[in-house]
N, C-alpha and C positions, 0 to 999 in steps of 0.2 A: 380486408380481412387478413389476419395473420396467416402465415403459411408455416407448415410443418414439413421438414424434409429430413431424410437420414443423412447425417454427416459421415457416419461410419455403421457398422452393424451395431454398436453399442452406444451411440451417441445420436440424439435428434437435436436438429437446429430449428428453433422458432425465429422466423424473420419478421420483425416488427416495422411497420411505417405509420407511426402515430396510431397504432393498434395495440392490442394485448392478448395474452393467451393465459390459461389457467393450467397450472403444472403441480405435481406432487411437491409438498413443502420439503426443501432441502435437496431438491434434484438438481439445482443449478451448479454446473462445474465451471462455467466461464461464461462471459458475455462481453460485447463490443458494442459501443455506442452509448446513447443516453437512455438508460433503462432504469425504471424505478421497481420496487417490490413491495407488495403488501399482502396481508393475509387475506384470503378468499373464502375463510371459513371451511365447511365440510361439504362433502360430495352428495349429501342427501337432500338437496334443495335449500330452501332458506325458511327463516322464521322458527316459531316454537316447535312445529311438527319435525323439522330437521334436527333441532337439538334432542327431542326424544328418540328419534331414529339412531342418532349417533350414540346416545348412551345405552340404548337397548342392544345394539348391534355390536359396538366396539370395532367394526369395520368400515365406517363412513370415512371419506378421505379428508385428510388434512391438506388443503390446497393454498398455493399462493397465486397471486396475479402479477404478471410480469408485463408491464407496459412501456410505451416509448418508441423509440426509433433505434434500430440496431439488430443484433442477433444475440439470442440466448441458447446456450448449449445445455441439454439436459441429459442426465444419465443417473443410474441407480445400481451400485454394487456390480458393474460390469455385466450386468444383464443385457441380452439382446433386445433390440427395440424394433418395432414395425409401426408404419403409419397406414392407417385406414380412413377412407373417405366415406362420409355419410350423406346421402342426398334425400333429406326428409325421412330418414329411416330411423329405426330403433336398434340399438346394439346392447346386449346383455353382457356384462363384463365382470369378472371377479375383481372385487374392489382393489386388491393389492396388485393387480396388474396394469392399472391405469396410470399413465405417466403425465399426459399432457391433453388439453383440449383446446381447439382453435376453431372460431366461427361462431355460428348461432346455435349453440348447443345447450341443452338442459340436461340436468343429472338428478336421479332420484333413487332411492335405496329400497329394495323389495325382498321380502323374506321368501326363501326358496325351499326351505325345509330344515330338518334336523341332519347335522353332519354324522352324528352317531347316537344310537339310542343309549349307549352306555356313558357317553360324556355328556349328551343333551346340548352340545354346542350348536349354535345356529349356523345356518348356511344363508348368506345375504349376498344378493347380486345387485350391482350398480347398473342402473339403465340409463344409457346415454341416447337422447333423441334429438332430431333436428338436422341442421346442415352444417357440415363442417368437416374437420379432421380429428381423428383420435390416434394418440401415440400409445402404444401398449408395450409392456415388458414381458419377457418370456425367459425362463431359466433353462439352461442346458443347450440351447440353440434357437434359431429362428422360429416363428410360429409354424404350425403345420396346419393347413386348411383342409378340412375334410367335408366333402359334399354330403348333404342329407336329402333323400328323395322319399316320396311316399312308399316305394317299393323296398327301400333299404334303410330302416332306422339305424340310427347309431348309438353305441353305448361307450361312455368315457369314464374314466377314473375322475372322481370330482377334484383330485389334487393336480390333475393334469389339465383340467378345463381352464380356458383363458376367456372365451368370449363366443357368442352365437349371434347370428344375424339372419333375418329371414321370416318366414311363416312357419315358425317351429313351435312345437308343444314339448314341454319338458315333463318327464315323470322320474320315478325312482325305482331301481330294481334292488331288492333287499336280498336276493339269492345271488351271493357273491363267492360262491364255491370255488371259482378260479383263484381267488386270493390265497386259499389254503394250499393249492397246487404250486403256487410260486413263492410260497414262504410269507405271505402277507396276512395270514388269518386274523391277526391282531389289529389289523388297520381300520379303515373306514367300514362302516356297517352298510353301506350302499353305493351302487354306481348310478350316473346319470344317463337316462335314455332320452333320445331326442327323435322325434318324429315330424313329418312334413316335408317342406322344401326350404333349403337354406344351406347355410355354411357354419360349421362348428370349427373353432380354432383351439388347439391344443399346445402344449409346450411339452419338449421331450424330457422333463425332468420334473418329479413330483415336488410339491411344496412341503 
């Protein structure tokens, strides 16, 4: 199985030994060895349904498959990178934050709600499941991992949300009067509320 590791805070190295990884199209910044690249379609699964999701959401991932033997170095706009391991688990991740997938992983796109009642823009989440590694992007600094417990629900800005893992339920809070207090009253129409047990990861900069 291919391995992902952080070469630096902003570059991920995919180590291949006759194996392959899927990565965001255009994210290759260098490679060493006998590596081939081909389109891997979109991150909403495969087939007709995936195409419909891609057209409906506009957020499905354009992926490439990197295969062969050697190392591929991946980065996007000097954003910070983090590598998470999944052990037959499910990770809900903001589509634009997904950099690379290694191992026996599947992706799908789910509708999470409306980003704003005034804009009508959809909020869609990529669901990654299975066993392997996921490389994620974050703006403004490394990912911040926040624990969620039944006693302490968590509320996050949708533009800061990156991913969530665990036995968590997502809902929406439309009372966002705190935005007016900090001068963001014209921004998003809701915040994300997470309940249950798990970890929610955010970035220290809004999209």
